[in-house]
C-alpha positions in Angstrom: -0.1 -33.8 64.6 -2.3 -34.6 67.7 -6.1 -34.5 67.0 -6.7 -31.6 69.4 -4.2 -29.3 67.6 -5.7 -30.3 64.2 -9.2 -29.4 65.5 -8.1 -26.0 66.7 -6.3 -25.4 63.4 -9.4 -26.2 61.4 -11.6 -24.0 63.5 -9.3 -21.0 63.1 -9.0 -21.6 59.3 -12.9 -21.8 59.1 -13.2 -18.5 60.9 -10.7 -16.9 58.7 -12.5 -18.1 55.6 -15.9 -16.9 56.7 -14.6 -13.7 58.3 -16.5 -14.4 61.5 -13.9 -13.9 64.2 -14.0 -11.8 67.4 -10.4 -10.7 66.6 -11.4 -8.9 63.4 -14.3 -6.9 64.7 -12.6 -3.6 64.3 -10.1 -4.4 61.5 -10.7 -7.6 59.4 -7.2 -7.5 57.9 -5.5 -7.3 61.2 -7.7 -10.0 62.7 -7.0 -12.4 59.8 -3.3 -11.8 60.1 -3.5 -12.7 63.8 -5.3 -15.9 63.0 -2.7 -16.9 60.4 0.1 -16.3 63.0 -1.7 -18.5 65.5 -2.2 -21.3 62.9 1.5 -21.2 61.9 2.5 -21.3 65.6 0.3 -24.3 66.2 1.6 -26.1 63.1 5.2 -25.5 64.3 4.3 -26.8 67.8 2.8 -29.8 66.2 5.9 -30.6 64.2 8.0 -30.3 67.4 5.6 -32.5 69.3 5.8 -35.3 66.7 9.5 -34.9 65.9 11.7 -37.9 66.2 14.5 -36.5 68.4 16.2 -39.9 68.7 16.7 -40.0 64.9 17.8 -36.4 64.9 20.4 -37.1 67.6 21.6 -40.2 65.8 22.4 -38.2 62.8 25.0 -36.3 64.8 28.3 -38.2 64.6 29.5 -37.4 68.1 26.0 -38.2 69.7 26.1 -41.8 68.5 26.9 -44.5 71.1 30.6 -45.4 71.1 31.6 -42.6 68.7 34.7 -40.7 69.7 34.3 -36.9 70.3 35.3 -34.6 67.5 38.9 -33.6 67.6 37.9 -29.9 68.0 36.7 -30.9 71.6 39.9 -32.7 72.6 41.8 -29.5 73.4 39.2 -27.8 75.5 40.3 -27.5 79.1 43.8 -28.6 78.3 46.2 -25.6 78.4 49.3 -26.0 76.3 52.5 -26.5 78.2 54.3 -23.2 78.5 57.7 -22.6 77.2 60.0 -21.6 80.1 63.0 -19.5 78.9 66.5 -20.4 79.9 66.9 -18.6 83.3 69.7 -18.6 85.8 67.5 -19.7 88.7 70.3 -19.4 91.2 70.2 -15.6 90.8 66.8 -15.7 92.4 68.4 -16.7 95.7 71.6 -14.8 95.6 73.4 -14.3 98.9 75.6 -11.5 97.5 75.3 -8.7 100.1 75.9 -6.1 97.3 73.0 -7.3 95.3 69.7 -5.3 95.2 67.2 -7.5 97.2 64.3 -5.8 95.2 65.9 -6.1 91.8 62.9 -5.6 89.4 64.5 -7.7 86.7 64.9 -10.7 88.9 61.6 -10.4 90.6 59.9 -9.8 87.3 61.2 -13.2 86.2 60.0 -14.8 89.4 56.5 -13.3 88.9 56.3 -14.5 85.3 57.6 -18.0 86.0 55.5 -18.6 89.2 52.4 -17.5 87.3 53.1 -20.2 84.7 53.7 -22.8 87.5 50.2 -22.3 88.9 48.8 -25.4 87.0 50.0 -28.9 86.5 51.4 -28.4 82.9 53.2 -25.3 83.9 54.6 -26.7 87.1 55.9 -29.7 85.2 58.0 -27.5 82.9 59.2 -25.2 85.6 60.4 -28.0 88.0 62.1 -29.8 85.3 64.1 -26.7 84.4 65.0 -26.1 88.1 65.9 -29.8 88.6 68.6 -29.4 86.0 70.0 -26.4 87.9 69.6 -27.7 91.4 71.6 -31.0 91.2 70.5 -34.2 92.9 70.5 -33.1 96.6 67.6 -30.8 97.5 69.1 -30.0 100.8 72.3 -28.6 99.3 70.4 -25.6 98.2 66.9 -25.8 99.7 65.6 -22.4 98.5 66.3 -23.4 94.9 65.5 -27.1 95.6 62.0 -26.2 96.8 61.2 -25.6 93.1 62.8 -28.8 91.8 60.7 -31.9 90.9 59.8 -34.5 93.5 59.0 -38.1 93.1 56.6 -37.9 96.0 53.2 -36.6 94.9 52.4 -35.4 98.4 55.5 -33.1 98.2 54.5 -32.0 94.7 51.2 -30.7 96.2 53.0 -28.9 99.0 55.4 -27.3 96.5 52.5 -25.2 95.1 52.4 -23.5 98.5 56.1 -22.6 98.1 55.2 -21.2 94.6 52.5 -19.0 96.1 54.9 -17.6 98.8 57.5 -16.8 96.2 54.9 -15.2 93.9 53.7 -13.1 96.7 57.2 -12.0 97.6 57.8 -11.1 93.9 54.7 -8.9 93.9 55.8 -7.1 97.0 59.4 -6.5 95.6 57.9 -5.1 92.4 55.6 -2.9 94.5 58.5 -1.6 96.5 60.3 -0.8 93.3 57.3 0.9 91.8 56.8 -1.4 88.9 54.0 -0.4 86.6 50.7 -2.1 87.2 51.7 -3.3 90.7 49.9 -1.8 93.7 49.3 -2.8 97.3 46.1 -4.4 96.1 48.2 -6.8 94.0 50.1 -7.9 97.1 46.8 -8.3 99.1 45.4 -10.5 96.3 48.4 -12.8 96.5 48.0 -12.9 100.3 44.4 -13.8 99.9 45.4 -16.9 97.8 47.9 -17.9 100.5 45.3 -17.5 103.2 42.9 -19.8 101.3 45.6 -22.4 100.8 46.5 -22.3 104.5 42.8 -22.6 105.5 41.5 -25.2 103.1 44.1 -26.9 101.0 46.5 -29.7 101.8 48.6 -27.2 103.7 45.7 -26.9 106.2 46.4 -30.4 107.5 50.1 -29.5 108.1 49.6 -26.0 109.5 49.5 -26.4 113.2 50.7 -23.3 115.0 54.1 -24.8 115.9 54.7 -26.5 112.6 56.9 -25.0 109.8 53.8 -24.7 107.6 51.8 -23.0 110.4 54.6 -20.6 111.1 55.0 -19.9 107.3 51.3 -19.2 107.0 51.5 -16.6 109.9 54.5 -14.9 108.5 53.0 -14.7 105.0 50.2 -12.6 106.3 52.5 -9.8 107.5 50.9 -6.5 106.4 53.5 -3.9 107.5 53.7 -2.9 103.8 50.2 -1.4 104.2 51.7 1.2 106.5 54.6 1.8 104.1 57.1 -0.7 105.7 57.6 -3.0 102.7 61.0 -4.2 104.1 59.5 -5.9 107.1 56.8 -7.7 105.0 59.5 -8.7 102.4 61.6 -10.2 105.2 58.7 -12.1 106.7 57.8 -13.6 103.3 61.4 -14.7 102.8 61.3 -16.4 106.2 58.1 -18.1 105.3 59.5 -19.4 102.1 62.7 -20.6 103.9 60.7 -22.6 106.4 58.7 -24.4 103.7 61.8 -25.0 101.6 63.6 -26.6 104.5 60.6 -28.9 105.3 60.4 -29.9 101.6 64.1 -30.8 101.6 63.5 -33.1 104.6 60.5 -34.8 103.0 62.0 -35.3 99.6 65.8 -35.1 99.8 66.5 -36.3 96.3 65.7 -34.2 93.3 63.7 -35.9 90.6 63.8 -35.1 86.9 60.0 -35.4 86.5 57.3 -34.5 89.0 55.0 -37.1 90.5 51.2 -36.6 90.7 48.5 -38.5 92.4 46.7 -40.9 90.1 45.4 -44.4 90.0 48.9 -45.9 89.9 50.2 -44.4 93.2 47.1 -44.1 95.3 46.9 -47.1 97.7 43.5 -48.7 97.9 
């Protein structure tokens, strides 16, 4: 313990032993208890001051140089890959005029799957499933093909915008059908995500006013539903998705079985 702390400790102990302390003028018992508390605190501070923290850290296995992190830490921040059920994805884009365009069952599936596809692990599983259903030519069915895997990592990033548009349209369809837990605020929240993507993500570099992405961004912001006209907004979102799907088919005509992502292997120096 440093000499200064030792000296203060001895002085306080001496005062306690002799009973001469300003603190116990009114109540000797209370005053002496206070002195004891101060002495103990100083002793504790002294131990902290002289503690060998390097030795203490070295006793922790994961704090040692070169030691691997404990297995309990490996899974943190790594969400498990979702299990995507077997779905007839072609029904999502049915052209049957007799079909209900706001079918809550279909759009409920769309909402659930697009929610899973919002991260890399989820998108990998979703696009692999869709690739099996879409065939090899993305342009043969561009609405479905927009969700199939691409071997171009730049297209993979743009596909997340298509997912956002489809997810927003699903929320709107469920709102039109009065699905539980879906309000106009849900649709606005989805539109807010789309707006951020259009303003600051990779889409922002593609979204000039006359480009397909720029037009899609504008159509996706239609708010006629706020005045009760859900059909107009639903159509606008469909047009937005169609524009993006056609552009993705041009940029990546062939469907891949696995998605490509930017990493050290495919980023040119």
